[in-house]
Each structure stands twice: as structure tokens, then as C-alpha cells.
C-alpha positions in Angstrom: -14.2 2.9 9.2 -16.9 4.9 10.9 -18.2 7.8 9.0 -15.8 7.6 6.1 -16.5 7.5 2.4 -14.2 7.5 -0.6 -15.6 9.6 -3.4 -14.9 9.1 -7.1 -11.9 11.4 -7.0 -10.3 9.3 -4.3 -10.5 12.0 -1.7 -11.2 10.7 1.8 -14.2 12.3 3.4 -14.7 12.5 7.2 -18.4 12.6 8.0 -20.2 13.0 11.3 -23.6 11.5 11.7 -26.1 13.4 13.9 -29.2 11.9 15.5 -32.2 14.3 15.6 -35.3 14.4 17.9 -38.2 16.7 18.4 -41.0 17.0 15.9 -38.8 16.1 13.0 -36.5 13.3 14.1 -34.1 11.6 11.8 -30.4 11.5 10.8 -28.2 14.2 9.3 -24.7 13.9 8.0 -22.1 16.7 8.4 -19.1 16.8 6.1 -16.5 18.9 7.8 -14.3 19.2 4.7 -17.2 20.8 2.7 -18.8 22.3 5.7 -22.1 20.7 4.5 -25.0 19.5 6.7 -27.5 17.3 5.0 -30.5 15.3 6.3 -30.4 11.7 5.0 -33.3 10.2 7.0 -36.6 11.6 8.2 -38.7 9.8 10.8 -42.2 10.3 12.2 -42.6 12.4 15.3 -41.9 10.3 18.4 -39.0 8.4 16.9 -36.2 10.5 18.4 -32.9 9.0 17.6 -31.2 7.7 20.7 -28.2 5.8 19.3 -26.2 5.3 16.1 -23.9 2.5 15.1 -21.6 2.2 12.1 -20.2 -1.0 10.6 -16.4 -1.3 10.2 -16.6 -1.4 6.4 -18.5 1.9 6.4 -21.4 0.5 4.4 -24.0 0.2 7.0 -25.5 2.5 9.6 -27.9 1.3 12.3 -30.2 3.7 14.1 -32.1 3.0 17.3 -35.0 5.3 18.4 -37.0 6.2 21.4 -40.0 4.3 20.2 -38.1 1.1 19.6 -37.7 1.2 15.9 -34.4 0.2 14.3 -33.5 1.6 10.9 -30.6 0.2 8.8 -29.1 2.5 6.2 -26.9 1.2 3.4 -24.4 3.8 2.1 -24.2 3.8 -1.7 -21.2 5.5 -3.3 -22.2 8.3 -5.5 -20.0 10.9 -7.3 -19.8 14.1 -5.3 -22.8 13.1 -3.0 -24.0 10.7 -0.3 -26.7 8.3 -1.1 -28.5 6.0 1.4 -30.9 3.1 1.1 -33.0 2.7 4.2 -34.5 -0.5 5.6 -36.7 -0.4 8.7 -36.6 -3.4 11.0 -39.8 -2.5 12.9 -41.6 -4.9 15.2 -38.4 -6.5 16.5 -37.9 -4.0 19.3 -40.8 -2.4 21.1 -38.9 -0.5 23.8 -36.6 2.5 23.6 -33.2 1.5 22.2 -30.2 2.3 24.3 -27.3 1.1 22.2 -26.4 -0.4 18.8 -23.1 -2.1 18.0 -22.0 -3.8 14.8 -20.2 -7.1 15.2 -19.3 -7.9 11.6 -20.3 -6.6 8.2 -24.0 -7.4 8.6 -24.6 -8.5 12.2 -25.3 -5.9 15.0 -26.4 -6.1 18.6 -29.1 -3.9 20.1 -29.9 -3.3 23.8 -33.1 -1.7 25.2 -34.6 -0.5 28.5 -36.3 -3.8 29.1 -33.0 -5.5 29.8 -32.9 -7.2 26.4 -29.8 -7.6 24.2 -30.7 -8.8 20.7 -28.6 -9.9 17.7 -29.8 -9.0 14.2 -28.1 -11.2 11.6 -28.5 -11.1 7.8 -31.2 -13.5 6.5 -32.9 -14.0 9.9 -36.5 -12.9 10.4 -36.2 -12.8 14.2 -33.2 -11.6 16.3 -31.3 -13.9 18.6 -31.2 -13.1 22.3 -28.1 -12.7 24.4 -28.4 -13.5 28.2 -28.3 -10.4 30.4 -29.5 -11.7 33.8 -32.2 -9.1 33.7 -29.6 -6.3 33.6 -30.3 -3.2 31.5 -27.4 -2.7 29.1 -26.9 1.0 28.4 -23.8 0.7 26.2 -22.5 -2.1 23.9 -19.0 -2.3 22.4 -17.1 -5.0 20.5 -13.9 -6.1 22.1 -12.7 -8.3 19.2 -14.2 -10.5 16.5 -15.6 -13.0 19.0 -16.4 -10.9 22.1 -19.0 -8.3 22.8 -19.1 -6.2 26.0 -22.1 -4.5 27.6 -22.1 -2.0 30.4 -25.1 -2.4 32.7 -26.8 0.5 34.4 -25.8 -1.0 37.7 -22.1 -0.9 36.7 -21.4 -4.6 35.8 -19.6 -5.2 32.6 -20.9 -8.3 30.8 -18.7 -10.0 28.2 -20.3 -12.4 25.8 -19.0 -14.8 23.2 -21.7 -13.5 20.9 -21.5 -16.4 18.4 -22.1 -18.9 21.2 -24.7 -16.5 22.8 -23.2 -17.0 26.3 -21.7 -14.8 29.0 -18.1 -15.7 29.6 -17.2 -13.1 32.2 -18.8 -10.4 34.4 -16.5 -7.6 35.6 -17.4 -5.3 38.5 -17.2 -1.7 37.4 -18.4 1.7 38.7 -22.0 2.5 37.8 -22.6 4.9 34.8 -24.5 8.2 35.1 -28.1 7.6 36.1 -29.5 10.1 33.6 -29.3 10.0 29.8 -28.0 6.4 29.8 -28.4 6.0 26.0 -25.7 8.7 25.6 -23.0 6.7 27.5 -20.5 5.7 24.7 -17.4 3.7 25.6 -14.6 4.6 23.3 -11.4 2.7 22.6 -8.2 4.7 23.3 -5.7 2.7 21.1 -2.5 4.4 22.3 -3.3 3.5 25.9 -5.0 0.1 25.0 -7.9 1.0 27.1 -11.7 1.3 26.8 -12.9 4.5 28.4 -16.4 5.5 29.6 -18.0 7.7 32.3 -19.0 6.6 35.7 -21.2 8.6 38.1 -20.4 12.0 39.4 -17.5 12.7 37.1 -15.6 9.4 37.4 -13.7 8.3 34.3 -13.4 4.5 33.9 -10.5 2.8 32.1 -10.8 -0.9 31.2 -8.0 -3.1 29.7 -9.5 -6.2 28.1 -6.0 -7.7 27.5 -5.1 -7.3 31.3 -8.7 -7.7 32.6 -8.1 -4.5 34.6 -10.5 -1.7 35.7 -9.4 1.6 37.0 -11.6 4.5 38.0 -10.4 8.1 38.4 -12.5 10.9 39.8 -11.7 13.7 37.4 -14.9 15.9 37.2 -17.4 17.2 39.7 -20.4 16.1 37.7 -21.4 13.5 35.0 -19.5 13.2 31.8 -20.9 12.3 28.4 -18.2 13.6 26.0 -15.1 11.4 25.8 -12.8 11.8 22.8 -9.5 10.0 22.1 -7.0 11.2 19.5 -3.6 9.4 19.2 -1.9 9.6 22.6 -4.3 12.3 23.9 -7.8 12.0 25.5 -10.3 14.8 26.0 -13.2 14.5 28.6 -15.9 17.2 29.0 -18.1 17.3 32.0 -21.7 18.4 32.0 -20.5 21.4 34.2 -18.2 22.6 31.5 -15.0 21.3 33.0 -12.5 20.0 30.4 -9.7 17.6 31.2 -6.8 16.6 29.0 -5.1 13.2 29.4 -1.9 11.6 28.0 -1.4 7.9 27.4 0.7 6.4 30.1 0.2 9.2 32.7 -2.9 7.8 34.5 -4.3 11.2 35.6 -5.3 14.4 33.8 -2.4 16.5 32.7 -4.3 19.7 32.2 -7.7 21.3 32.0 -9.7 24.3 31.0 -13.2 25.8 31.0 -15.4 24.6 28.2 -19.1 24.6 27.2 -21.6 23.4 29.7 -24.4 20.8 29.4 -22.6 18.8 26.7 -24.3 15.4 26.2 -22.7 14.0 23.0 -19.5 14.7 21.1 -17.7 13.7 17.9 -14.2 14.6 16.6 -12.4 14.8 13.3 -8.8 15.9 12.6 -7.4 17.5 9.5 -3.8 18.0 8.7 -3.5 21.2 10.7 -6.4 21.2 13.1 -8.7 19.2 15.3 -12.4 20.1 15.4 -15.2 18.9 17.7 -19.0 18.7 17.2 -20.5 19.2 20.7 -24.3 18.7 21.3 -25.8 20.3 24.4 -28.9 19.5 26.4 -30.9 22.2 24.5 -30.3 20.3 21.3 -27.8 22.8 19.7 -24.7 21.5 17.9 -21.6 23.6 17.9 -18.3 23.4 16.2 -15.3 23.8 18.5 -11.5 23.8 17.9 -9.2 21.7 20.0 -5.8 23.3 20.1 -3.2 22.1 22.6 -4.9 22.4 26.0 -7.8 24.6 25.0 -11.3 24.1 23.5 -12.7 27.2 21.7 -16.1 27.8 20.2 -16.1 28.3 16.4 -19.8 28.4 15.2 -23.2 26.7 15.5 -24.5 24.2 13.0 -27.9 25.1 11.5 -30.9 23.4 13.1 -31.9 22.2 16.5 -33.1 19.1 18.3 -29.8 17.3 17.9 -29.5 14.4 20.3 -26.3 12.4 19.6 -23.2 12.4 17.3 -21.0 9.7 15.9 -17.8 10.7 14.3 -15.1 9.0 12.2 -12.7 6.6 13.7 -9.7 8.8 13.3 -7.2 6.0 13.7 -8.7 4.3 10.7 -9.1 7.6 8.8 -5.4 8.4 9.3 -4.4 4.8 8.3 -6.4 5.2 5.1 -5.0 8.6 4.4 -1.5 7.2 5.1 -2.2 4.4 2.6 -3.3 6.8 -0.1 -0.4 9.1 0.6 2.0 6.2 0.5 0.6 5.1 -2.9 0.9 8.6 -4.3 4.4 8.9 -2.9 5.5 5.7 -4.6 4.1 7.0 -7.9 6.0 10.3 -7.5 9.2 8.5 -6.6 8.9 6.3 -9.7 8.3 9.4 -11.8 11.3 11.2 -10.3 13.6 8.2 -10.9 12.5 8.0 -14.5 13.1 11.7 -15.1 16.6 11.3 -13.5 17.5 8.4 -15.7 16.4 10.4 -18.8 18.2 13.5 -17.5 14.9 15.4 -17.5 16.1 17.8 -14.9 14.0 21.0 -14.5 10.8 22.5 -13.1 8.8 19.3 -13.6 11.1 17.4 -11.4 11.0 20.1 -8.8 7.2 19.9 -8.8 7.3 16.2 -8.1 9.6 16.9 -5.1 7.3 19.7 -3.9 4.3 17.3 -4.0 6.3 14.7 -2.0 7.1 17.3 0.7 3.4 18.4 0.8 2.4 14.8 1.3 4.7 14.6 4.3 7.4 12.5 2.5 10.2 15.1 2.6 12.6 12.3 3.7 11.9 10.4 0.4 12.4 13.6 -1.5 15.8 14.0 0.2 16.8 10.4 -0.6 15.8 10.9 -4.3 17.7 14.2 -4.5 20.7 12.4 -3.2 20.3 9.8 -6.0 19.9 12.7 -8.5 23.1 14.4 -7.2 25.0 11.1 -7.5 23.8 10.7 -11.0 25.0 14.2 -11.8 28.3 13.7 -9.9 27.4 16.6 -7.6 28.9 15.2 -4.4 28.3 18.3 -2.3 24.6 18.3 -3.1 24.5 14.6 -2.3 26.0 15.1 1.1 23.5 18.0 1.7 20.6 15.7 0.8 21.7 12.9 3.0 22.4 15.3 5.9 18.9 16.7 5.6 17.4 13.1 5.3 18.9 12.1 8.7 17.7 15.3 10.3 14.2 14.2 9.3 14.4 10.4 9.9 16.5 8.8 12.7 19.4 6.8 11.6 17.9 3.8 13.5 14.9 3.8 11.3 14.8 0.5 9.3 13.8 2.4 6.1 17.1 4.3 6.1 19.4 1.2 5.8 20.4 1.6 2.1 20.7 5.4 2.4 22.7 5.1 5.6 25.1 2.7 4.0 25.5 4.9 0.9 26.1 7.9 3.2 28.8 6.0 5.2 30.6 5.0 1.9 30.2 8.6 0.7 31.7 10.0 3.9 34.6 7.6 3.6 35.2 8.8 0.0 35.1 12.4 1.3 37.7 11.7 4.0 35.3 12.1 6.9 36.3 8.8 8.6 35.1 9.6 12.1 31.4 10.1 11.0 31.7 7.2 8.6 33.0 5.0 11.5 30.0 6.0 13.6 27.6 4.9 10.9 29.3 1.6 10.1 29.4 0.8 13.8 25.6 1.4 14.1 25.0 -0.8 11.0 27.3 -3.5 12.4 25.3 -3.5 15.7 22.0 -3.6 14.0 22.9 -6.3 11.5 25.2 -8.6 13.4 24.9 -11.4 10.8 26.6 -9.2 8.1 30.5 -9.2 8.3 30.7 -6.4 5.7 29.8 -3.6 8.1 32.3 -4.8 10.7 35.0 -5.0 8.0 34.2 -1.4 6.8 34.2 -0.2 10.4 37.7 -1.7 10.9 39.0 -0.2 7.7 37.7 3.3 8.6 38.9 2.9 12.2 42.5 2.8 10.9 42.0 6.1 9.1 40.6 7.6 12.3 43.8 6.6 14.3 46.1 8.0 11.5 44.1 11.3 11.5 44.6 11.6 15.2 48.4 11.4 14.8 48.2 14.1 12.1 51.1 12.8 10.0 49.4 12.0 6.7 48.8 13.2 3.2 45.6 12.3 1.4 45.6 11.5 -2.4 41.9 12.1 -3.1 40.0 11.3 -6.3 37.5 14.0 -5.3 38.3 17.7 -6.2 39.5 19.6 -3.2 36.9 22.3 -3.5 34.2 19.5 -3.3 35.8 18.1 -0.1 35.7 21.6 1.4 32.1 22.1 0.4 31.1 18.7 1.8 32.9 19.5 5.1 31.0 22.8 5.3 27.7 20.9 4.9 28.7 18.5 7.6 29.7 21.5 9.8 33.3 20.3 10.0 36.3 22.5 9.7 38.4 21.4 6.7 41.9 20.3 7.9 44.8 18.1 6.9 47.4 17.6 4.2 46.2 16.9 0.7 48.1 16.2 -2.5 47.4 19.2 -4.8 49.4 18.0 -7.8 52.5 16.4 -9.0 55.3 18.8 -10.1 56.8 16.5 -12.7 57.2 12.9 -13.5 59.0 10.6 -11.0 62.8 11.0 -10.9 64.7 7.7 -11.3 68.0 8.4 -9.7 69.9 5.2 -10.7 71.6 5.6 -7.3 70.5 5.3 -3.7 69.8 8.7 -2.1 68.6 9.1 1.5 66.2 11.8 2.7 68.8 13.0 5.2 71.3 13.5 2.3 68.7 15.6 0.3 68.0 17.8 3.3 71.7 18.6 3.9 72.3 19.1 0.2 69.3 21.4 -0.1 70.6 23.6 2.8 74.0 23.7 1.1 72.6 24.8 -2.2 70.4 27.5 -0.7 73.4 28.9 1.1 75.3 29.4 -2.2 72.6 31.5 -3.9 71.9 35.2 -3.3 68.1 35.1 -2.9 65.6 35.6 -0.3 65.3 32.8 2.3 63.6 29.7 1.1 61.5 27.2 3.2 63.3 24.9 5.5 63.5 21.2 4.7 62.2 18.5 7.2 62.3 14.7 6.9 59.0 13.2 8.0 57.5 9.7 7.8 54.1 10.4 6.5 51.1 8.1 5.9 50.0 8.5 2.2 46.4 7.6 2.0 44.2 6.9 -1.0 41.0 5.0 -1.6 43.2 2.1 -2.7 46.3 2.1 -0.5 47.7 3.1 2.9 51.5 3.5 2.9 54.0 5.1 5.2 56.6 6.8 3.1 59.6 8.9 4.0 59.0 12.4 2.7 61.0 15.6 2.7 58.8 18.6 3.2 59.8 22.1 2.2 57.3 24.3 4.0 56.9 28.1 4.1 56.8 29.8 7.5 53.4 30.8 8.9 54.0 34.4 8.0 54.7 33.6 4.4 52.2 34.3 1.7 52.0 30.7 0.7 52.1 29.2 4.2 49.3 26.8 3.2 51.5 25.2 0.5 54.3 22.7 0.8 56.7 21.1 -1.7 57.2 17.4 -0.9 59.5 14.8 -2.2 58.5 11.2 -1.7 61.3 8.7 -1.4 60.6 5.3 -2.9 63.3 2.6 -2.9 63.2 0.5 -6.0 64.1 -3.2 -6.1 67.2 -2.5 -8.3 68.9 -0.5 -5.6 68.0 3.0 -6.8 65.9 5.7 -5.3 62.8 7.1 -7.1 61.8 10.6 -6.1 58.3 11.9 -6.6 58.1 15.7 -6.3 54.6 17.0 -5.4 52.7 20.1 -4.2 50.9 19.6 -0.9 48.0 21.7 0.3 48.0 22.1 4.0 44.8 23.1 5.8 45.6 24.0 9.3 43.3 23.2 12.3 40.9 26.0 13.1 42.1 27.5 16.4 40.5 30.9 16.3 37.1 30.6 18.0 36.1 34.0 16.6 36.2 32.5 13.1 33.2 30.3 12.2 33.5 27.0 10.4 32.0 28.6 7.3 34.5 31.4 7.4 37.4 29.0 7.9 36.4 26.8 5.0 35.7 29.8 2.8 39.2 31.1 3.4 40.5 27.6 2.4 38.5 27.7 -0.9 40.1 31.1 -1.7 43.6 29.6 -1.1 42.8 26.7 -3.4 41.9 29.1 -6.2 45.5 30.2 -6.3 46.5 26.7 -7.3 43.5 26.1 -9.6 43.8 29.4 -11.4 47.6 29.2 -11.8 48.3 32.4 -9.9 51.5 34.0 -11.3 52.9 34.7 -7.8 52.3 31.1 -6.8 53.9 29.8 -9.9 56.9 32.0 -9.3 57.3 30.9 -5.7 57.0 27.2 -6.8 59.5 27.6 -9.6 62.1 29.3 -7.4 61.7 26.7 -4.6 61.7 23.6 -6.8 64.8 24.9 -8.7 66.8 24.6 -5.5 65.3 21.2 -4.8 66.1 20.0 -8.3 69.7 21.4 -8.0 70.3 19.5 -4.8 69.0 16.3 -6.3 71.2 16.7 -9.4 74.3 17.4 -7.4 73.6 14.3 -5.2 73.2 12.1 -8.2 76.3 13.4 -9.8 78.3 12.8 -6.7 76.9 9.3 -6.1 77.6 8.3 -9.7 81.2 9.5 -9.4 81.7 7.7 -6.2 80.4 4.5 -7.7 82.7 4.8 -10.7 85.8 4.9 -8.6 
């Protein structure tokens, strides 16, 4: 990981190494997090740093100079500081060094202006030579563990099997800029799977090793030495100050702006909220710039001068390491939260753990854990809220959501939201075709959906009705349907057979003999009675108030069950009826809030409601009693 060090506190540092020239050449390291610039290597005059290479394990730094010296620096971890042990490999190269590239933990390749390419390996006193065909290699880069690539000043790309010291392929490519050849740095753009470098007169070259494909695009008017990839974006800055922005998969620049002129080297690092650049100009000044959307803006100059080149962190590896650290911390926090939930340690400490998860970028895990906590506390509305938030953050197709998605579907089924539950079960069945359980669940819920469409049903729910309404509000659904509010009394065993039609007629007759205000009409309906355990179609007589009545949302129902011993069992119940929302001027929240207010009349035992129910059911009970008396008398004859 280029330019990255883990300090003793476990914080990841993103460092940029700067090569110096002039009368006081050497190496400086810039820590963008601490905004600290520190010289770590001083060299004699005349040894201007031309190139810097960093090993993949971040432990070695190789520096090539104008005078041909190579210096190898070993990074030693030290609490709160950077410590380096320097080893000079003088005498091995006697010409200006153009490029340095590490091939494994200790081996690195070096090219110079005399058309040599040398391999320095641990334990060897003299370097091995790679064939170049007398070509001057201005830039080296490693393609994979076995293959090294070298761009020649004439434009040919040499590819070696470096362990066998042989050229295996030569690819024709546009020639690089003729000036400042030591500053040509091919970079790997992982999102596009392309190596990118500069050709002459503003040409940008894209090379795919996997496809053996070269593409050249004329994007700038003059030479380019600053090429910086970040995720799916690429930034190129011409010596004339032209800035181009690229997107993976587009092929051509997608935008541009005016930037600083005479830039000959660049490095990038990205924090959580910003991207910053170190840009070095031909005058030897190093400036900090911000990269925001499609703009590059100056921030400040770094102290010092005679800067020649910059090597920044490999941001892909930085972010992978950061993600690994965050993931480990998130797992620790999740374990702490689950332990606190199991011990019922609900309070500010638990909220702090959740806040830390959100700050780490794991809000989706916080939502899943809050859903677990809500289930543990039997708070079904909060559980729905947590799952709804979870699937706003993470797509339902994400493999990580499988268990949460299944729990959410089961929860929706419990809450009598079969349409949404059916959608989720269908997705699970399509993703996991080897599991029959999802298809079975989908078929079961599908039956509920078809019954709901018909509208002739009553739901006997184990969940309190206010919780069902609250969950519907969270799901942005208007609460509708018939629901069993409560039983009026124990089942009536008639000891005779009574039909629903007979009860309707007798009820009308009884109401007509009493001097009282009009009572609800009676209707015989075949209703589906639904519970989490059964689905039954039962003949039911419904006594419903008119829409203008104060209790239009309530019905008295009598379920007709025919027992095996030729008698009818009647079950008198109170049914809550939530009508479909038809007024577009009323929001779902307003509609559901009105239903909650209606439910409070039942829950609180409102005197007017009790009076209405007593008066209505007295007539129903009278009609049943008269029917039983008549039937018993007829049977006795």
C-alpha cells in the first residue's frame, strides 16, 4: 500500500512522498491528515531525486537520482512518528535513473538513460539485467506477479517475464512526451481496468493488459504529466493548465476546467468528505488543491521549494484497509449492542453505539439491530420502521439482507400487509430457487391478496389494532378492512338449527315492535374470516350503522357455525370497519390518525359507544331468543 502507515493507535495515515532537487536534494513526507511536512532523507548536491517507488507492503521506498544513485529506505513503525532506515546502493547505476518499480517485497527494477533495465534482488551483490533491445525505458510498471512492463521513449511497450529475464511481448504505442521523461508515470485505473499514461502533445493512452488493447485519445493541446485515478473517475492536467475529467466506460472526457499551469507531477489522497491534490510545477513549488466535482481549486502552498516529483497513496488499497478497519469496529459495536439488548441495558450507552455505527457508514447495520431490539421489546411499529429504513439504505437484492428481508416479509404477513409480503417472498423465491419454503410462503400470502381484492373478509389479528394502524402509517399505506374488535359474549349454543336468513327476518320484526330510534339494518354475507392460523368462509349477519351515524365505523356481527349435532352456534362480535380512503385531500397520515381516534372509543369504553352497543345487541339477542323458543316448540309437537 503506497504511502500508508498504521500508527500505534490503529489510525490509517495517508502519506505523500516528495522528491527534492536543487542544492539540498532528498525526500520529504507529507501527512495530509496532520498537515505535516517532514524531510526524511537528505542527499548531497547533484543528487536530485528523479523517481520514487514504493513496495506493496509499504515497508520499502526506493529512490532514484539524477546522478545514478539508488537509495532504499525501510519504514520502521514508531508511535506518533515516521522513522526510516536508509541503505544506499551506490555503484550499481552510474547514469540518471528514469524509473523505479517494486516487483515483490524486496525486488525492484530500475531503468536509466543508457537503455538499461536492472533487477535488484535481496542478497545479490550485483543486479540482473533485463533485455531492452537498446531502448530507453522511461517508465516501469508491474502488470501482475510475473510480468513487468516498460514504456520506451520511442513509444514501444516492452513486457517481460521478469523472473525469466525475457521479453515476451512488444506492443506498439504512441510515443511519450520528449521532455521530462523521468516524470512519465503510468497509473492503473482499476474501475476501467486500464493502465493510463501520457503520449506526446496531449494524447492520453489507455492500455488493457487483459485485452492486449491500446487506445490513444487526443485530449489536451500540450503534454501531460499529471494523471490521477479515483474510483470511477480520472483526472488529467496538461502542462498548459487544461484539466479533463473522465468517467470509466465513457471513452472520452466528460468535462473540463481551467487549472494550474506547468504541472509536472501530482499525487492524490481522499478523505471521507474531500479529495485533495499535491501538484508540483516546473518552478519546483508544491501546492495543495481541492478536487470537487468538476473543478480543481487552489488551497495553499507547501513550505519549501525545489520539489521534483510526488508519489501518493494507492487510494484503492487505502480505502480497502479503511473498510477492513471499519468492518472490524462495526462487528465489535454490533456484538456490544446485541449483548446490551439481551441484558435489557436500554439507554444512552446503546444509543452511543448506534451513533458510532452510523458515523462509520454502517447505518444499515444499526437499522437491522434496532429492528432486533424492537422485536425483543415487542415494539412492532418500531420494528417495521427500522426495516423500512434499512431497505431505503440497502437494496433488497443485496445478499447481506437475506435474513432481514425474510424477517420483514414474515412481519408484514403478521401485520396483514400481504401485498408487500408477497412481493418480498417472490424476490426470495426467485433468488433462491432451491428453497421451497419461499415459494410456499408466496403461495400462502397470494391467497390473502386475492381475498383482500374481493373485500369480503374479517381479520382476527393477534396484534393490537393501534399497532396495525401505526405500522400501516410507517409503510405509507392507508389502513382499511374489517377487523374483529372483540367478542360481545360467549358463543350461543342454540340446541336447534337457525339460519342466517331467519335471524335477519326476526331482527326486522323485533325492531318494528319497539318504539325506539331506527337501528342498523341486517345483512347476510359470506365472509372470509382470516387469522394467522386459519382461513374460513363463514356465513355472517352484519348489523351496520349508516354512513351518517356516529358509529359508522362499527358493526355487530353474528357468525353462524353449524355443529355436528344439528345445532347452530352463534358467535356475536364487534367488528371495526376501516373504509377505503377516497378523499384525495386527506393524506394517509390524516386518514390513519382518524382511525386511531375511532379505535380509542372502543379501547376506552366510551359510554356512548357502550350505550349504542347495548341497545343494538339487545334487539339481536331478543330475535335469537324468540327464534330458539319457536324452534324448540316446533320440535316438541
